[in-house]
C-alpha positions in Angstrom: 76.8 83.6 101.6 77.2 87.2 102.9 80.6 88.4 104.0 81.7 91.8 105.3 85.2 93.2 104.8 86.6 96.2 106.6 89.7 97.4 104.7 88.4 95.8 101.5 89.8 98.3 99.0 93.5 97.6 99.4 96.2 95.2 98.2 94.6 92.3 100.0 91.0 93.3 100.7 90.2 94.2 97.1 91.1 90.9 95.4 89.6 89.0 98.3 86.3 90.8 97.8 86.3 90.3 94.1 87.1 86.5 94.5 84.1 86.1 96.7 81.9 88.2 94.4 82.9 86.2 91.4 81.7 83.1 93.2 78.3 84.6 93.6 78.5 85.8 97.2 77.1 89.0 98.7 80.1 91.1 99.7 79.8 94.2 101.8 82.9 96.4 101.9 83.2 99.0 104.7 84.7 102.2 103.4 85.4 105.7 104.7 84.8 107.2 101.3 81.0 107.1 101.8 79.0 108.7 104.6 78.4 106.4 107.5 75.5 104.0 106.7 75.3 105.0 103.0 75.4 102.0 100.6 76.5 101.9 97.0 76.6 98.9 94.7 79.8 98.4 92.8 79.1 98.4 89.1 80.4 95.5 87.1 80.3 93.1 90.1 77.0 91.5 89.2 74.3 90.6 91.7 74.6 90.3 94.7 78.2 91.3 94.0 80.1 94.0 96.0 78.3 96.7 97.9 80.3 99.5 99.5 79.0 100.7 102.8 80.2 103.9 104.6 81.5 103.7 108.1 83.5 105.8 110.6 86.0 103.6 112.5 86.1 105.8 115.6 85.8 103.1 118.2 82.0 103.0 118.2 79.5 100.7 116.3 78.0 103.6 114.4 75.5 102.4 111.7 77.2 99.2 110.7 75.7 96.7 113.1 72.9 95.9 110.7 75.4 95.2 108.0 76.7 92.3 110.1 73.3 90.7 110.6 73.2 87.2 109.0 76.8 87.4 107.6 78.9 84.2 107.6 82.1 86.1 108.2 83.5 89.5 109.1 87.0 90.1 107.9 88.9 93.0 109.5 91.9 94.3 107.4 91.6 98.0 108.4 94.8 99.9 109.2 97.2 102.3 107.7 100.3 100.9 105.9 103.2 100.1 108.3 105.7 100.9 105.6 104.1 104.2 104.5 106.7 106.5 106.0 109.1 107.1 108.9 107.9 106.1 112.3 107.7 109.5 114.1 105.7 109.5 117.4 102.7 110.9 115.5 103.0 108.2 112.8 103.2 105.5 115.4 100.1 106.8 117.0 98.3 106.9 113.7 99.3 103.3 113.0 97.9 102.3 116.4 94.7 104.3 116.2 93.9 103.1 112.6 94.0 99.5 113.9 92.7 99.7 117.4 89.8 102.1 116.8 88.6 100.2 113.7 88.7 96.9 115.5 86.9 98.4 118.5 84.2 99.7 116.2 83.8 96.2 114.7 83.6 94.5 118.0 81.0 97.0 119.2 79.0 96.4 116.1 79.3 92.6 116.7 77.8 93.1 120.2 74.9 95.2 118.7 74.1 92.9 115.8 70.9 90.8 116.1 72.6 88.0 114.3 76.4 88.5 114.2 78.7 86.6 111.8 79.7 83.1 112.8 83.3 84.0 112.2 85.4 87.1 113.0 88.7 87.1 111.1 91.0 89.9 112.2 94.3 91.0 110.8 97.6 90.9 112.8 101.2 90.3 111.7 104.3 88.2 112.3 105.7 91.3 113.9 103.9 89.9 116.9 107.0 87.7 117.6 109.6 90.5 117.6 113.2 89.7 116.5 113.7 86.0 117.2 116.7 85.0 115.1 116.5 81.3 113.9 114.0 80.2 116.5 111.1 78.3 114.8 107.9 80.2 115.7 104.6 78.4 115.8 101.3 80.1 116.7 101.8 79.4 120.4 105.2 81.3 120.6 105.4 84.2 123.0 105.2 87.8 121.8 108.2 90.1 121.3 109.0 93.4 123.0 109.3 96.1 120.3 106.8 98.6 118.8 105.3 96.2 116.2 105.0 93.4 118.8 103.3 95.6 121.3 101.0 96.9 118.5 100.0 93.3 117.4 99.4 92.2 121.0 97.1 95.2 121.6 95.4 94.7 118.2 94.7 91.0 118.8 93.4 91.7 122.3 90.9 94.2 120.9 89.7 91.6 118.4 89.4 88.9 121.1 86.8 91.0 122.9 84.4 89.7 120.3 84.7 86.2 122.0 82.1 87.4 124.4 79.5 86.9 121.7 80.4 83.2 121.5 81.5 83.5 117.9 84.7 82.1 116.4 87.7 84.5 116.3 90.7 84.0 114.0 93.8 86.2 114.1 95.8 86.4 110.9 99.5 86.8 111.7 100.5 87.6 108.1 104.0 87.6 106.7 105.3 89.5 103.7 102.6 89.1 101.0 104.1 88.7 97.4 102.4 89.7 94.2 103.7 91.8 91.2 100.9 94.4 91.4 101.1 96.4 94.7 102.6 95.5 98.0 106.3 95.5 98.9 107.6 93.4 96.0 107.4 96.1 93.4 109.7 98.3 95.5 112.0 95.4 96.2 112.6 94.6 92.5 113.6 98.1 91.5 117.3 97.8 92.6 117.6 94.4 90.9 116.4 95.9 87.6 119.3 98.4 87.8 121.8 95.6 88.7 122.0 96.9 92.3 120.0 94.3 94.2 121.2 92.3 97.2 120.4 91.4 100.8 119.4 93.9 103.5 121.7 94.2 106.5 123.4 90.9 107.2 120.9 88.9 105.1 120.7 86.3 107.9 117.3 87.4 109.2 114.3 85.2 108.3 111.6 86.7 106.1 108.2 84.9 106.5 106.4 85.3 103.2 103.3 84.1 101.4 102.0 84.5 97.8 98.9 86.6 97.6 97.0 83.8 96.0 97.6 81.6 99.1 96.7 84.5 101.4 93.3 84.9 99.7 92.7 81.2 99.6 93.6 80.7 103.2 91.2 83.4 104.4 88.4 81.7 102.3 89.5 78.3 103.7 89.3 79.7 107.3 85.6 80.6 106.7 84.9 77.1 105.6 86.9 75.4 108.3 85.1 75.7 111.6 87.8 73.9 113.5 90.3 76.7 113.0 90.3 79.5 115.7 92.8 81.7 117.5 96.1 82.9 116.0 97.1 81.7 112.5 100.5 82.2 110.9 99.6 83.2 107.4 103.0 82.3 105.9 104.4 79.8 103.5 105.8 76.6 105.0 109.3 77.3 103.9 110.5 80.7 105.2 113.8 82.0 103.8 116.5 84.3 105.0 116.8 87.7 103.4 119.9 86.6 101.5 118.1 83.5 100.1 115.1 85.7 99.2 117.4 88.2 97.3 119.1 85.3 95.5 115.8 83.8 94.4 114.6 87.2 93.2 117.8 87.7 91.3 117.4 84.3 89.6 113.9 85.0 88.3 114.8 88.5 87.2 118.2 87.3 85.7 120.1 89.8 87.8 122.9 89.5 90.4 122.1 89.7 94.1 125.5 91.0 95.3 125.1 94.5 96.5 123.9 94.6 100.2 122.0 97.5 101.8 124.0 98.1 105.0 122.2 98.4 108.3 123.5 101.9 108.9 122.2 103.1 105.6 118.7 101.6 106.2 118.7 103.2 109.7 119.6 106.6 108.1 116.9 106.3 105.5 114.1 104.7 107.5 114.8 105.3 111.2 113.1 102.9 113.6 111.2 101.2 110.8 114.6 99.7 109.7 114.6 97.6 112.9 111.4 95.9 111.8 112.8 95.3 108.3 115.9 93.8 109.7 114.3 91.7 112.4 114.0 87.9 112.0 110.8 85.8 112.4 111.1 82.2 111.4 107.3 81.9 111.5 105.8 78.5 110.5 102.1 77.9 109.5 101.5 75.2 112.1 97.8 75.6 112.4 97.0 75.7 108.6 99.2 72.6 108.0 97.6 70.7 110.9 94.1 71.4 109.6 95.0 70.4 106.0 95.5 73.7 104.1 97.3 73.0 100.8 99.7 75.6 99.6 99.8 76.4 95.9 103.1 78.2 96.4 105.0 76.5 99.2 108.5 77.6 98.1 110.0 80.9 97.2 111.2 79.9 93.7 107.8 78.5 92.8 106.2 81.7 94.1 108.5 83.9 92.0 107.9 81.8 88.9 104.2 82.2 89.4 104.5 86.0 89.9 107.0 86.7 87.1 105.9 84.0 84.6 109.3 82.4 84.2 
């Protein structure tokens, strides 16, 4: 099977690419580190293994349409880190452009491909829903009205333009992805290791999360499950509040979870980004459960034991 991954060198894309390669599949990773159209096989990944292909995600198809020919799936994970730094107007524009232009390039390549992939899987996030308190949120819930919600709505709309090809489109509304190496969890554990951990803000906000193993396996499952299309909450079936998350993290690290990070302090440190951290989305994976996806890590304590080896 041939698969193409845009954004295949990061915290999620890299292990996804390696997992497919280890199963003997032909994995093409689109990267800006090579000139557009240039290809380079990744040593140590075997044959067919992983081949890195240069692209310029500027909103046009460029030279990548031929890379899509005959692929079973295209996975779009391209986009700068939301949590990289403060959301200045310039930063917010960069976050938007890195997602919208990359997706636009992929959709254009889809249209130019002689044999486009059967499935287009495009990233999004639970930020789509905005701040919704304790309201249970299935995939048919309405969008929110803040920066992240507007960004996700626009991002998904760009990906949906590929529906004109008649191929299957799946939108990954991903929650907080947990793994020891990389991602947000490493930063979140630091205060606990110094006995200064605790909830953020009130702690009552829901934090939809998923173990990275389940994230990878769900993407692979999507490719093999043709009945799944449209938005997908890529979250564990048991979301927790921030306070519950902090207590579970404290238990596995054998540290107290008593020192909160007040809202005003987060606002001073992070600006508008603090609103996203303190917002609440009780997102539930209705579509995956309805189609029979089996979670290896359905509960937060099980996930932390798997991550920290307790």
